[in-house]
N, C-alpha and C positions, 0 to 999 in steps of 0.2 A: 588580548585573551578572550573576550567575549565572542569575537567574531569566529574564532576557532571552535568555541563551543556550539555555537549555532550551526556552523558548517558540519559538525561532527553529528550533530542531533539531525540534520537534514539527511546525511548520508546514512544514518541508520534507519530512518523512515523509509528511504527510498530501497535499501536492500531488504527491510521487512516486506514491503509492498512487492517487490519483485519475487521474494521467496514465495509469498502468498499465492502471486498470480501463478508462478510455476507449478504450485502444489494443486492449484484449482484446475489448470489446464492438463496437468497429469492424471488428476482423478477423473475428470470428464472424459479423457480418451480411454482411461480403464473401464469407465462405464458405457463404452460403445458409441460415443459421439464422434461426430465427424471433426475434420481438422478445423473448418471455419467456426464450427460450433464451440470447440474447445478453446480456440484463440478468443472467440467472444467472451466466454466465460472468465477466461484468464484477465482479459482486459477490464472486464466489468470488477473484478476482484481487485485489480490494481487500483483502478479510480476509487473504488470504495475505502480501500485502506488509506488512500491518500485524503480523501474527505473526510475519513475519521481523524486522522492526524490533525488536518487544520481544525476542525471542530473542536478536539481537545486543546490545541494550542490558544484558540480564540477565548475558550473557556478560561484556560489559566491566565491569559492575558488580563481578561476582566477581573478576575479574582485578585490578582496580585497588584493591581494598578489601583 
């Protein structure tokens, strides 16, 4: 059961990261950025969301153990 919860949590984090990246790329394009710049901003946002999720997970793991 706990493996299923972990997989569900990972899936939710990846979906949120993808949606954030899509939003950042779309906003960059609407602002007039070129495609490579928009993709760079989207990739940076994706990585930032994953890093934030990892930091929160590490903090919770330290608190709960």
